[in-house]
PyMOL Python script that loads the backbone (N, CA, C, O; Angstrom):
from pymol import cmd

cmd.read_pdbstr("""\
ATOM      1  N   MET A   1     111.769  -6.540  67.048  1.00  0.00           N
ATOM      2  CA  MET A   1     110.879  -5.419  68.276  1.00  0.00           C
ATOM      3  C   MET A   1     109.410  -5.635  66.664  1.00  0.00           C
ATOM      4  O   MET A   1     109.745  -6.077  65.565  1.00  0.00           O
ATOM      5  N   GLY A   2     107.458  -5.057  67.106  1.00  0.00           N
ATOM      6  CA  GLY A   2     107.272  -5.535  66.466  1.00  0.00           C
ATOM      7  C   GLY A   2     106.973  -3.987  66.299  1.00  0.00           C
ATOM      8  O   GLY A   2     107.349  -2.939  66.825  1.00  0.00           O
ATOM      9  N   LYS A   3     105.886  -4.484  65.042  1.00  0.00           N
ATOM     10  CA  LYS A   3     104.842  -2.288  64.759  1.00  0.00           C
ATOM     11  C   LYS A   3     104.641  -2.182  66.383  1.00  0.00           C
ATOM     12  O   LYS A   3     104.470  -2.988  67.297  1.00  0.00           O
ATOM     13  N   PRO A   4     104.804  -0.090  66.194  1.00  0.00           N
ATOM     14  CA  PRO A   4     104.421  -0.158  67.037  1.00  0.00           C
ATOM     15  C   PRO A   4     102.533  -0.113  66.988  1.00  0.00           C
ATOM     16  O   PRO A   4     101.857  -0.449  66.016  1.00  0.00           O
ATOM     17  N   PRO A   5     102.202   0.204  67.820  1.00  0.00           N
ATOM     18  CA  PRO A   5     100.376   0.045  67.925  1.00  0.00           C
ATOM     19  C   PRO A   5      99.745   1.618  67.287  1.00  0.00           C
ATOM     20  O   PRO A   5     100.014   2.789  67.554  1.00  0.00           O
ATOM     21  N   PRO A   6      98.759   0.936  66.297  1.00  0.00           N
ATOM     22  CA  PRO A   6      98.079   2.613  65.286  1.00  0.00           C
ATOM     23  C   PRO A   6      97.489   3.673  66.853  1.00  0.00           C
ATOM     24  O   PRO A   6      96.412   4.183  66.545  1.00  0.00           O
ATOM     25  N   ILE A   7      97.970   4.146  68.550  1.00  0.00           N
ATOM     26  CA  ILE A   7      97.235   4.811  69.112  1.00  0.00           C
ATOM     27  C   ILE A   7      98.051   5.392  69.635  1.00  0.00           C
ATOM     28  O   ILE A   7      98.778   4.874  70.483  1.00  0.00           O
ATOM     29  N   THR A   8      98.160   6.921  69.170  1.00  0.00           N
ATOM     30  CA  THR A   8      98.955   7.766  69.414  1.00  0.00           C
ATOM     31  C   THR A   8      98.371   8.170  70.926  1.00  0.00           C
ATOM     32  O   THR A   8      97.149   8.168  71.077  1.00  0.00           O
ATOM     33  N   ASN A   9      99.380   8.571  72.223  1.00  0.00           N
ATOM     34  CA  ASN A   9      97.916   9.995  72.931  1.00  0.00           C
ATOM     35  C   ASN A   9      98.997  11.098  73.564  1.00  0.00           C
ATOM     36  O   ASN A   9      99.961  11.492  72.909  1.00  0.00           O
ATOM     37  N   ARG A  10      98.861  11.312  74.214  1.00  0.00           N
ATOM     38  CA  ARG A  10      99.676  12.687  74.919  1.00  0.00           C
ATOM     39  C   ARG A  10      99.843  12.885  76.413  1.00  0.00           C
ATOM     40  O   ARG A  10     100.311  13.940  76.841  1.00  0.00           O
ATOM     41  N   VAL A  11      99.393  11.688  77.393  1.00  0.00           N
ATOM     42  CA  VAL A  11      99.933  11.096  78.718  1.00  0.00           C
ATOM     43  C   VAL A  11     101.264  12.533  78.868  1.00  0.00           C
ATOM     44  O   VAL A  11     101.361  13.717  79.192  1.00  0.00           O
ATOM     45  N   ARG A  12     102.032  11.430  78.394  1.00  0.00           N
ATOM     46  CA  ARG A  12     103.012  12.479  79.122  1.00  0.00           C
ATOM     47  C   ARG A  12     103.125  14.174  79.186  1.00  0.00           C
ATOM     48  O   ARG A  12     103.304  15.090  79.989  1.00  0.00           O
ATOM     49  N   GLU A  13     102.824  13.842  77.368  1.00  0.00           N
ATOM     50  CA  GLU A  13     102.132  15.819  77.807  1.00  0.00           C
ATOM     51  C   GLU A  13     101.486  16.890  79.907  1.00  0.00           C
ATOM     52  O   GLU A  13     101.762  17.843  80.635  1.00  0.00           O
ATOM     53  N   LEU A  14     100.146  15.162  79.708  1.00  0.00           N
ATOM     54  CA  LEU A  14      98.899  15.286  80.553  1.00  0.00           C
ATOM     55  C   LEU A  14      99.667  15.843  81.926  1.00  0.00           C
ATOM     56  O   LEU A  14      99.464  16.726  82.760  1.00  0.00           O
ATOM     57  N   ARG A  15     100.565  14.919  81.699  1.00  0.00           N
ATOM     58  CA  ARG A  15     101.202  14.122  83.042  1.00  0.00           C
ATOM     59  C   ARG A  15     101.617  16.147  83.333  1.00  0.00           C
ATOM     60  O   ARG A  15     100.894  17.051  83.749  1.00  0.00           O
ATOM     61  N   GLU A  16     103.205  16.141  82.831  1.00  0.00           N
ATOM     62  CA  GLU A  16     103.527  17.703  83.219  1.00  0.00           C
ATOM     63  C   GLU A  16     102.152  18.592  83.071  1.00  0.00           C
ATOM     64  O   GLU A  16     102.017  18.997  84.225  1.00  0.00           O
ATOM     65  N   GLU A  17     101.037  19.138  82.306  1.00  0.00           N
ATOM     66  CA  GLU A  17     100.386  20.360  82.423  1.00  0.00           C
ATOM     67  C   GLU A  17     100.145  19.751  84.238  1.00  0.00           C
ATOM     68  O   GLU A  17     100.686  20.157  85.266  1.00  0.00           O
ATOM     69  N   HIS A  18      99.512  19.074  84.111  1.00  0.00           N
ATOM     70  CA  HIS A  18      99.002  18.702  86.029  1.00  0.00           C
ATOM     71  C   HIS A  18      99.550  17.949  87.141  1.00  0.00           C
ATOM     72  O   HIS A  18      99.454  16.827  87.639  1.00  0.00           O
ATOM     73  N   GLY A  19     100.724  20.035  87.477  1.00  0.00           N
ATOM     74  CA  GLY A  19     101.879  19.973  87.752  1.00  0.00           C
ATOM     75  C   GLY A  19     103.181  18.407  88.199  1.00  0.00           C
ATOM     76  O   GLY A  19     103.516  18.002  89.312  1.00  0.00           O
ATOM     77  N   GLN A  20     103.618  17.885  86.750  1.00  0.00           N
ATOM     78  CA  GLN A  20     104.822  18.001  86.499  1.00  0.00           C
ATOM     79  C   GLN A  20     104.412  16.629  87.179  1.00  0.00           C
ATOM     80  O   GLN A  20     105.303  16.157  87.885  1.00  0.00           O
ATOM     81  N   MET A  21     102.899  15.685  87.084  1.00  0.00           N
ATOM     82  CA  MET A  21     102.802  13.977  87.978  1.00  0.00           C
ATOM     83  C   MET A  21     103.690  13.011  88.015  1.00  0.00           C
ATOM     84  O   MET A  21     103.365  12.416  86.988  1.00  0.00           O
ATOM     85  N   SER A  22     104.150  12.703  88.240  1.00  0.00           N
ATOM     86  CA  SER A  22     105.471  10.989  87.901  1.00  0.00           C
ATOM     87  C   SER A  22     104.267  10.198  87.610  1.00  0.00           C
ATOM     88  O   SER A  22     103.078  10.134  87.925  1.00  0.00           O
ATOM     89  N   GLN A  23     105.678   9.271  86.394  1.00  0.00           N
ATOM     90  CA  GLN A  23     105.085   8.408  85.978  1.00  0.00           C
ATOM     91  C   GLN A  23     104.474   7.482  86.919  1.00  0.00           C
ATOM     92  O   GLN A  23     103.522   6.906  86.393  1.00  0.00           O
ATOM     93  N   SER A  24     104.755   7.010  88.556  1.00  0.00           N
ATOM     94  CA  SER A  24     104.699   6.273  89.063  1.00  0.00           C
ATOM     95  C   SER A  24     103.690   6.628  90.304  1.00  0.00           C
ATOM     96  O   SER A  24     103.242   5.892  91.184  1.00  0.00           O
ATOM     97  N   ALA A  25     103.448   8.373  89.992  1.00  0.00           N
ATOM     98  CA  ALA A  25     102.242   8.497  90.121  1.00  0.00           C
ATOM     99  C   ALA A  25     101.153   8.099  89.836  1.00  0.00           C
ATOM    100  O   ALA A  25     100.333   7.574  90.589  1.00  0.00           O
ATOM    101  N   LEU A  26     101.049   8.356  88.546  1.00  0.00           N
ATOM    102  CA  LEU A  26      99.860   7.928  87.452  1.00  0.00           C
ATOM    103  C   LEU A  26      99.991   6.785  87.387  1.00  0.00           C
ATOM    104  O   LEU A  26      99.271   6.422  86.457  1.00  0.00           O
ATOM    105  N   ALA A  27     100.601   5.749  87.916  1.00  0.00           N
ATOM    106  CA  ALA A  27     100.810   4.853  87.410  1.00  0.00           C
ATOM    107  C   ALA A  27     100.225   3.668  89.447  1.00  0.00           C
ATOM    108  O   ALA A  27     100.217   2.460  89.681  1.00  0.00           O
ATOM    109  N   LYS A  28      99.996   4.465  90.029  1.00  0.00           N
ATOM    110  CA  LYS A  28      99.355   3.645  90.670  1.00  0.00           C
ATOM    111  C   LYS A  28      97.907   4.367  90.719  1.00  0.00           C
ATOM    112  O   LYS A  28      96.771   3.901  90.809  1.00  0.00           O
ATOM    113  N   GLU A  29      98.582   6.184  90.587  1.00  0.00           N
ATOM    114  CA  GLU A  29      96.015   6.173  89.844  1.00  0.00           C
ATOM    115  C   GLU A  29      95.229   5.053  89.441  1.00  0.00           C
ATOM    116  O   GLU A  29      94.359   4.357  89.964  1.00  0.00           O
ATOM    117  N   ILE A  30      95.753   5.100  88.459  1.00  0.00           N
ATOM    118  CA  ILE A  30      95.133   4.099  87.471  1.00  0.00           C
ATOM    119  C   ILE A  30      95.692   2.330  87.806  1.00  0.00           C
ATOM    120  O   ILE A  30      95.177   1.493  87.064  1.00  0.00           O
ATOM    121  N   GLY A  31      96.497   1.910  88.662  1.00  0.00           N
ATOM    122  CA  GLY A  31      96.617   0.215  88.999  1.00  0.00           C
ATOM    123  C   GLY A  31      97.221  -0.106  87.908  1.00  0.00           C
ATOM    124  O   GLY A  31      96.809  -0.820  86.994  1.00  0.00           O
ATOM    125  N   VAL A  32      98.693   0.699  88.068  1.00  0.00           N
ATOM    126  CA  VAL A  32      99.367  -0.638  86.385  1.00  0.00           C
ATOM    127  C   VAL A  32     101.062   0.178  87.373  1.00  0.00           C
ATOM    128  O   VAL A  32     101.489   0.973  88.212  1.00  0.00           O
ATOM    129  N   THR A  33     101.388  -0.972  86.254  1.00  0.00           N
ATOM    130  CA  THR A  33     104.014  -0.545  87.243  1.00  0.00           C
ATOM    131  C   THR A  33     103.810   1.248  86.292  1.00  0.00           C
ATOM    132  O   THR A  33     102.997   1.922  85.661  1.00  0.00           O
ATOM    133  N   ARG A  34     105.299   1.245  86.846  1.00  0.00           N
ATOM    134  CA  ARG A  34     105.730   2.524  86.086  1.00  0.00           C
ATOM    135  C   ARG A  34     106.111   1.924  84.553  1.00  0.00           C
ATOM    136  O   ARG A  34     105.622   2.626  83.668  1.00  0.00           O
ATOM    137  N   GLN A  35     106.642   1.129  84.216  1.00  0.00           N
ATOM    138  CA  GLN A  35     106.594   0.558  83.531  1.00  0.00           C
ATOM    139  C   GLN A  35     105.986  -0.052  81.926  1.00  0.00           C
ATOM    140  O   GLN A  35     106.539  -0.323  80.860  1.00  0.00           O
ATOM    141  N   THR A  36     104.520  -0.089  82.444  1.00  0.00           N
ATOM    142  CA  THR A  36     103.186   0.056  81.403  1.00  0.00           C
ATOM    143  C   THR A  36     103.066   1.306  81.321  1.00  0.00           C
ATOM    144  O   THR A  36     102.638   1.623  80.211  1.00  0.00           O
ATOM    145  N   VAL A  37     103.313   2.456  82.222  1.00  0.00           N
ATOM    146  CA  VAL A  37     103.260   3.775  81.917  1.00  0.00           C
ATOM    147  C   VAL A  37     104.305   4.101  80.542  1.00  0.00           C
ATOM    148  O   VAL A  37     104.156   3.950  79.330  1.00  0.00           O
ATOM    149  N   ILE A  38     105.151   4.494  81.193  1.00  0.00           N
ATOM    150  CA  ILE A  38     106.374   4.127  80.480  1.00  0.00           C
ATOM    151  C   ILE A  38     106.075   3.311  78.408  1.00  0.00           C
ATOM    152  O   ILE A  38     106.292   3.733  77.272  1.00  0.00           O
ATOM    153  N   ALA A  39     105.667   2.405  78.841  1.00  0.00           N
ATOM    154  CA  ALA A  39     105.118   1.797  77.827  1.00  0.00           C
ATOM    155  C   ALA A  39     104.658   2.088  76.897  1.00  0.00           C
ATOM    156  O   ALA A  39     105.034   1.859  75.748  1.00  0.00           O
ATOM    157  N   ILE A  40     103.677   2.700  77.306  1.00  0.00           N
ATOM    158  CA  ILE A  40     102.398   4.167  76.943  1.00  0.00           C
ATOM    159  C   ILE A  40     102.400   5.234  76.226  1.00  0.00           C
ATOM    160  O   ILE A  40     101.644   5.638  75.342  1.00  0.00           O
ATOM    161  N   GLU A  41     103.671   5.801  76.874  1.00  0.00           N
ATOM    162  CA  GLU A  41     103.487   7.139  76.512  1.00  0.00           C
ATOM    163  C   GLU A  41     104.763   6.484  75.342  1.00  0.00           C
ATOM    164  O   GLU A  41     105.048   7.157  74.351  1.00  0.00           O
ATOM    165  N   GLN A  42     105.267   5.492  75.532  1.00  0.00           N
ATOM    166  CA  GLN A  42     106.427   5.583  74.275  1.00  0.00           C
ATOM    167  C   GLN A  42     105.555   5.097  73.062  1.00  0.00           C
ATOM    168  O   GLN A  42     106.005   4.464  72.107  1.00  0.00           O
ATOM    169  N   GLY A  43     104.214   5.487  73.232  1.00  0.00           N
ATOM    170  CA  GLY A  43     104.186   3.837  72.068  1.00  0.00           C
ATOM    171  C   GLY A  43     103.696   3.009  71.412  1.00  0.00           C
ATOM    172  O   GLY A  43     103.039   2.830  70.387  1.00  0.00           O
ATOM    173  N   ARG A  44     104.468   2.189  72.779  1.00  0.00           N
ATOM    174  CA  ARG A  44     104.548   0.404  72.473  1.00  0.00           C
ATOM    175  C   ARG A  44     104.217  -0.436  72.920  1.00  0.00           C
ATOM    176  O   ARG A  44     104.686  -1.561  72.746  1.00  0.00           O
ATOM    177  N   TYR A  45     102.850   0.010  73.989  1.00  0.00           N
ATOM    178  CA  TYR A  45     101.859  -0.625  74.211  1.00  0.00           C
ATOM    179  C   TYR A  45     101.103  -0.051  73.772  1.00  0.00           C
ATOM    180  O   TYR A  45     101.488   0.850  73.026  1.00  0.00           O
ATOM    181  N   SER A  46      99.127  -0.290  74.039  1.00  0.00           N
ATOM    182  CA  SER A  46      98.408   0.351  73.612  1.00  0.00           C
ATOM    183  C   SER A  46      97.130  -0.538  74.916  1.00  0.00           C
ATOM    184  O   SER A  46      96.716  -1.682  75.103  1.00  0.00           O
ATOM    185  N   PRO A  47      96.899   1.040  75.630  1.00  0.00           N
ATOM    186  CA  PRO A  47      96.725   0.230  77.234  1.00  0.00           C
ATOM    187  C   PRO A  47      95.028  -0.546  77.187  1.00  0.00           C
ATOM    188  O   PRO A  47      94.439  -0.391  76.117  1.00  0.00           O
ATOM    189  N   SER A  48      94.325  -1.294  78.224  1.00  0.00           N
ATOM    190  CA  SER A  48      93.277  -1.377  77.641  1.00  0.00           C
ATOM    191  C   SER A  48      92.266  -0.453  78.055  1.00  0.00           C
ATOM    192  O   SER A  48      92.539   0.664  78.495  1.00  0.00           O
ATOM    193  N   LEU A  49      90.874  -0.983  77.896  1.00  0.00           N
ATOM    194  CA  LEU A  49      90.206   0.176  78.022  1.00  0.00           C
ATOM    195  C   LEU A  49      89.564   0.395  79.119  1.00  0.00           C
ATOM    196  O   LEU A  49      88.933   1.452  79.087  1.00  0.00           O
ATOM    197  N   GLU A  50      89.471  -0.255  80.177  1.00  0.00           N
ATOM    198  CA  GLU A  50      89.990   0.181  81.282  1.00  0.00           C
ATOM    199  C   GLU A  50      90.722   1.325  81.644  1.00  0.00           C
ATOM    200  O   GLU A  50      90.203   2.424  81.836  1.00  0.00           O
ATOM    201  N   SER A  51      91.793   1.106  81.729  1.00  0.00           N
ATOM    202  CA  SER A  51      92.835   1.996  82.154  1.00  0.00           C
ATOM    203  C   SER A  51      93.219   3.297  80.727  1.00  0.00           C
ATOM    204  O   SER A  51      94.153   4.095  80.651  1.00  0.00           O
ATOM    205  N   ALA A  52      92.272   3.091  79.941  1.00  0.00           N
ATOM    206  CA  ALA A  52      92.873   4.727  79.540  1.00  0.00           C
ATOM    207  C   ALA A  52      91.397   5.385  79.899  1.00  0.00           C
ATOM    208  O   ALA A  52      91.381   6.616  79.870  1.00  0.00           O
ATOM    209  N   PHE A  53      90.250   4.772  80.208  1.00  0.00           N
ATOM    210  CA  PHE A  53      89.455   6.003  80.952  1.00  0.00           C
ATOM    211  C   PHE A  53      89.394   6.441  82.290  1.00  0.00           C
ATOM    212  O   PHE A  53      88.751   7.159  83.057  1.00  0.00           O
ATOM    213  N   LYS A  54      90.912   5.243  82.175  1.00  0.00           N
ATOM    214  CA  LYS A  54      90.942   5.814  84.436  1.00  0.00           C
ATOM    215  C   LYS A  54      91.987   7.306  83.733  1.00  0.00           C
ATOM    216  O   LYS A  54      91.862   8.501  83.996  1.00  0.00           O
ATOM    217  N   ILE A  55      93.155   6.494  82.624  1.00  0.00           N
ATOM    218  CA  ILE A  55      93.508   7.893  83.481  1.00  0.00           C
ATOM    219  C   ILE A  55      93.197   8.904  81.927  1.00  0.00           C
ATOM    220  O   ILE A  55      94.079   9.415  81.237  1.00  0.00           O
ATOM    221  N   SER A  56      91.945   8.962  81.722  1.00  0.00           N
ATOM    222  CA  SER A  56      91.200  10.574  81.147  1.00  0.00           C
ATOM    223  C   SER A  56      90.290  10.950  82.201  1.00  0.00           C
ATOM    224  O   SER A  56      90.114  12.133  82.491  1.00  0.00           O
ATOM    225  N   ARG A  57      89.775  10.119  82.716  1.00  0.00           N
ATOM    226  CA  ARG A  57      90.205  10.547  84.266  1.00  0.00           C
ATOM    227  C   ARG A  57      90.094  11.117  85.241  1.00  0.00           C
ATOM    228  O   ARG A  57      89.233  11.690  85.909  1.00  0.00           O
ATOM    229  N   VAL A  58      92.046  10.673  85.256  1.00  0.00           N
ATOM    230  CA  VAL A  58      92.585  10.892  85.913  1.00  0.00           C
ATOM    231  C   VAL A  58      92.730  12.738  85.782  1.00  0.00           C
ATOM    232  O   VAL A  58      91.943  13.344  86.509  1.00  0.00           O
ATOM    233  N   PHE A  59      93.494  13.436  85.080  1.00  0.00           N
ATOM    234  CA  PHE A  59      93.573  14.351  84.260  1.00  0.00           C
ATOM    235  C   PHE A  59      92.288  15.021  84.009  1.00  0.00           C
ATOM    236  O   PHE A  59      92.625  16.201  84.102  1.00  0.00           O
ATOM    237  N   GLY A  60      91.021  15.017  83.748  1.00  0.00           N
ATOM    238  CA  GLY A  60      89.436  14.952  84.059  1.00  0.00           C
ATOM    239  C   GLY A  60      89.185  15.840  82.123  1.00  0.00           C
ATOM    240  O   GLY A  60      88.304  16.516  81.592  1.00  0.00           O
ATOM    241  N   VAL A  61      90.254  15.401  81.791  1.00  0.00           N
ATOM    242  CA  VAL A  61      89.476  15.165  80.288  1.00  0.00           C
ATOM    243  C   VAL A  61      89.157  13.858  79.807  1.00  0.00           C
ATOM    244  O   VAL A  61      89.430  12.715  80.174  1.00  0.00           O
ATOM    245  N   GLY A  62      88.179  14.615  78.421  1.00  0.00           N
ATOM    246  CA  GLY A  62      87.839  12.715  77.407  1.00  0.00           C
ATOM    247  C   GLY A  62      89.138  11.855  77.296  1.00  0.00           C
ATOM    248  O   GLY A  62      90.194  12.321  77.724  1.00  0.00           O
ATOM    249  N   ILE A  63      89.089  10.619  76.735  1.00  0.00           N
ATOM    250  CA  ILE A  63      89.020   9.727  76.202  1.00  0.00           C
ATOM    251  C   ILE A  63      89.887  10.430  74.956  1.00  0.00           C
ATOM    252  O   ILE A  63      91.117  10.442  74.940  1.00  0.00           O
ATOM    253  N   GLU A  64      89.200  10.906  74.110  1.00  0.00           N
ATOM    254  CA  GLU A  64      89.887  11.815  72.721  1.00  0.00           C
ATOM    255  C   GLU A  64      91.014  12.639  73.079  1.00  0.00           C
ATOM    256  O   GLU A  64      91.951  12.822  72.302  1.00  0.00           O
ATOM    257  N   ASP A  65      90.937  13.239  74.452  1.00  0.00           N
ATOM    258  CA  ASP A  65      91.802  14.159  75.264  1.00  0.00           C
ATOM    259  C   ASP A  65      93.464  13.369  74.894  1.00  0.00           C
ATOM    260  O   ASP A  65      94.317  13.818  74.127  1.00  0.00           O
ATOM    261  N   VAL A  66      93.527  12.253  75.613  1.00  0.00           N
ATOM    262  CA  VAL A  66      94.429  11.829  76.477  1.00  0.00           C
ATOM    263  C   VAL A  66      94.627  10.032  74.285  1.00  0.00           C
ATOM    264  O   VAL A  66      95.673   9.389  74.208  1.00  0.00           O
ATOM    265  N   PHE A  67      94.113   9.929  73.778  1.00  0.00           N
ATOM    266  CA  PHE A  67      93.719   8.380  73.008  1.00  0.00           C
ATOM    267  C   PHE A  67      94.125   9.678  71.549  1.00  0.00           C
ATOM    268  O   PHE A  67      94.218  10.905  71.582  1.00  0.00           O
ATOM    269  N   GLY A  68      94.231   8.995  70.771  1.00  0.00           N
ATOM    270  CA  GLY A  68      94.488   9.422  68.424  1.00  0.00           C
ATOM    271  C   GLY A  68      94.398   7.629  69.075  1.00  0.00           C
ATOM    272  O   GLY A  68      94.812   6.910  69.984  1.00  0.00           O
ATOM    273  N   TRP A  69      93.404   7.622  67.649  1.00  0.00           N
ATOM    274  CA  TRP A  69      93.959   6.462  65.761  1.00  0.00           C
ATOM    275  C   TRP A  69      94.026   6.782  65.294  1.00  0.00           C
ATOM    276  O   TRP A  69      93.169   7.576  64.908  1.00  0.00           O
ATOM    277  N   VAL A  70      95.416   6.533  64.572  1.00  0.00           N
ATOM    278  CA  VAL A  70      96.977   6.712  63.059  1.00  0.00           C
ATOM    279  C   VAL A  70      95.606   5.483  62.813  1.00  0.00           C
ATOM    280  O   VAL A  70      94.471   5.561  63.285  1.00  0.00           O
ATOM    281  N   GLY A  71      95.959   4.805  62.263  1.00  0.00           N
ATOM    282  CA  GLY A  71      95.417   3.472  61.568  1.00  0.00           C
ATOM    283  C   GLY A  71      94.339   3.653  60.575  1.00  0.00           C
ATOM    284  O   GLY A  71      93.865   2.678  59.993  1.00  0.00           O
TER     285      GLY A  71
END
""", "prot")
cmd.dss("prot")
cmd.show_as("cartoon", "prot")
cmd.util.cbc("prot")
cmd.orient("prot")
């Protein structure tokens, strides 16, 4: 297993703040699989720039409010 990406995120927290949105619902909104959302939330996968922007728009926040850089 490789080193996790140096990107942190608040995806799970934001889902919970937005009416307990399911991982499946978020995945459908941004055009990825539920497994991809799970991997993003767990920090095992860094989303594409397009997906990152889509996630921020779903929650109505800036991309910096969803993702952070640790590296």
